[in-house]
C-alpha positions as CSV (number, residue, x, y, z in Angstrom):
1,X,84.0,-27.1,63.1
2,X,86.0,-24.2,62.1
3,X,88.8,-24.2,59.1
4,X,91.6,-23.3,61.7
5,X,90.5,-26.4,64.1
6,X,91.1,-28.8,60.6
7,X,94.2,-28.1,60.2
8,X,95.9,-27.9,63.3
9,X,94.6,-31.4,63.9
10,X,95.9,-32.1,60.4
11,X,99.8,-32.5,60.9
12,X,100.7,-34.4,58.8
13,X,100.2,-37.4,55.5
14,X,97.4,-40.5,56.8
15,X,98.5,-43.3,58.9
16,X,102.8,-42.2,58.5
17,X,104.0,-45.6,59.3
18,X,101.3,-47.4,56.6
19,X,102.5,-44.7,53.0
20,X,103.2,-47.7,51.1
21,X,100.4,-50.0,52.2
22,X,98.5,-49.4,48.7
23,X,94.9,-49.3,50.7
24,X,95.9,-46.0,52.3
25,X,96.7,-43.5,48.6
26,X,93.1,-42.8,48.2
27,X,92.7,-41.8,51.2
28,X,95.2,-40.0,52.0
29,X,95.3,-38.6,48.5
30,X,92.1,-37.2,49.4
31,X,93.1,-36.0,53.0
32,X,95.3,-34.4,51.0
33,X,93.2,-32.5,48.4
34,X,91.0,-31.6,51.4
35,X,93.2,-29.9,53.8
36,X,95.1,-27.9,50.2
37,X,91.7,-26.6,49.5
38,X,91.3,-25.4,53.3
39,X,94.5,-23.8,53.6
40,X,93.5,-21.9,50.0
41,X,90.4,-21.4,50.8
42,X,91.4,-19.5,54.8
43,X,94.7,-17.9,52.8
44,X,92.2,-15.6,50.5
45,X,89.8,-14.7,54.0
46,X,93.1,-13.9,54.8
47,X,94.1,-11.7,51.6
48,X,90.9,-10.1,51.2
49,X,91.8,-9.2,55.4
50,X,95.4,-7.8,54.4
51,X,96.4,-10.3,57.4
52,X,99.2,-11.4,53.9
53,X,101.5,-12.9,56.8
54,X,99.5,-15.4,57.5
55,X,97.8,-16.5,55.2
56,X,102.0,-17.1,53.7
57,X,101.8,-18.9,56.7
58,X,99.2,-21.1,55.5
59,X,99.8,-21.8,52.4
60,X,103.9,-23.1,52.4
61,X,102.9,-26.4,53.9
62,X,101.4,-27.1,51.2
63,X,103.5,-27.1,49.5
64,X,106.5,-28.8,51.5
65,X,104.3,-32.3,50.3
66,X,103.9,-30.9,46.6
67,X,106.4,-28.9,45.4
68,X,105.8,-28.3,41.5
69,X,101.9,-26.8,42.4
70,X,101.6,-24.5,40.9
71,X,98.6,-23.0,41.8
72,X,99.8,-22.1,45.3
73,X,103.4,-20.4,43.6
74,X,100.8,-18.3,41.9
75,X,99.6,-17.0,45.3
76,X,102.1,-16.8,47.6
77,X,103.9,-14.6,44.7
78,X,101.1,-13.0,44.4
79,X,101.0,-12.7,48.4
80,X,104.5,-11.5,48.9
81,X,104.1,-9.1,46.6
82,X,100.7,-7.6,48.8
83,X,103.4,-7.8,51.9
84,X,106.1,-5.8,50.0
85,X,108.0,-8.7,49.7
86,X,109.0,-8.3,45.6
87,X,112.1,-10.1,46.3
88,X,110.9,-12.5,48.2
89,X,107.6,-12.5,45.1
90,X,110.5,-13.5,42.6
91,X,112.2,-15.6,44.6
92,X,108.9,-18.1,44.6
93,X,108.8,-18.0,41.2
94,X,112.5,-19.2,40.6
95,X,111.4,-22.0,43.4
96,X,108.2,-22.7,41.0
97,X,111.0,-22.5,38.3
98,X,113.3,-25.3,39.5
99,X,110.5,-27.2,41.4
100,X,108.4,-27.7,38.0
101,X,111.3,-29.0,35.6
102,X,112.5,-31.2,39.3
103,X,109.1,-32.5,39.5
104,X,107.6,-32.6,35.7
105,X,110.5,-31.4,32.8
106,X,107.8,-28.4,32.0
107,X,108.4,-25.3,33.1
108,X,105.4,-23.5,34.5
109,X,102.2,-22.1,32.5
110,X,101.3,-18.7,30.8
111,X,99.4,-17.7,33.5
112,X,102.5,-17.9,36.0
113,X,105.0,-16.2,33.6
114,X,102.6,-13.7,33.4
115,X,101.8,-12.7,37.1
116,X,106.1,-13.1,36.6
117,X,106.6,-10.4,34.3
118,X,103.4,-7.9,35.6
119,X,105.7,-8.2,38.9
120,X,109.3,-7.6,37.5
121,X,107.3,-4.5,35.7
122,X,106.1,-3.5,39.0
123,X,102.0,-3.6,37.8
124,X,100.9,-5.7,40.7
125,X,102.7,-3.0,43.4
126,X,100.2,0.1,41.0
127,X,97.4,-2.5,42.0
128,X,98.8,-3.1,45.4
129,X,98.8,0.4,46.0
130,X,95.1,1.8,45.1
131,X,93.7,-1.5,46.5
132,X,95.7,-0.2,50.2
133,X,94.2,3.6,49.6
134,X,90.1,2.1,49.1
135,X,90.3,-0.2,51.9
136,X,91.8,2.3,54.4
137,X,89.1,4.5,53.2
138,X,86.8,2.4,53.6
139,X,88.1,-0.2,57.0
140,X,88.9,-3.5,56.4
141,X,86.2,-6.2,54.5
142,X,85.7,-8.7,57.5
143,X,83.8,-11.6,56.3
144,X,82.1,-13.2,58.8
145,X,81.8,-17.2,58.7
146,X,78.2,-19.0,57.4
147,X,75.9,-19.8,60.0
148,X,76.3,-23.8,60.3
149,X,72.8,-24.1,58.7
150,X,73.6,-22.6,56.0
151,X,77.8,-23.7,55.5
152,X,76.4,-27.4,55.7
153,X,73.5,-26.4,52.5
154,X,76.9,-25.5,50.6
155,X,78.7,-29.2,51.8
156,X,75.8,-30.8,50.0
157,X,75.3,-29.0,46.4
158,X,74.0,-32.2,44.5
159,X,74.6,-34.5,46.6
160,X,70.5,-34.7,48.7
161,X,70.9,-38.0,47.4
162,X,74.2,-38.9,49.9
163,X,72.7,-36.4,51.8
164,X,69.8,-38.4,52.6
165,X,71.3,-41.8,53.1
166,X,73.5,-40.6,55.9
167,X,70.8,-38.5,57.7
């Protein structure tokens, strides 16, 4: 099964009718983490291929479940700049600041603040222009999916014992 199919299957929290049942907490959180990781991975592939809108649409749902996910806020800020929507990148930063204050009682970290300054100074815009001119001459980068055997091997790095048990 590929990442996109897995994300299509994941609609919302595991067992939403049993949100407060203690035994559902760990599996629900693990499923959310896997879903988040899959979205970030697929968004990175779309970013490399300069399909910024798809990447943005993949990451928005993560913030609906965890509004203070600073990593996702940063990635969205970059994607908005790359897609020529600097104002949306600045709005995303403001949303991040608000969510971090409300949820965690803190401000975003140094990396997020530095990215905000780069956006304000137009530093990311010049980088985007350079990348776009380079890729225009060589074409878009294509990432081919790994063969099934290779993908399975990567999923079980340092898990030989568990893989043996499963087999």
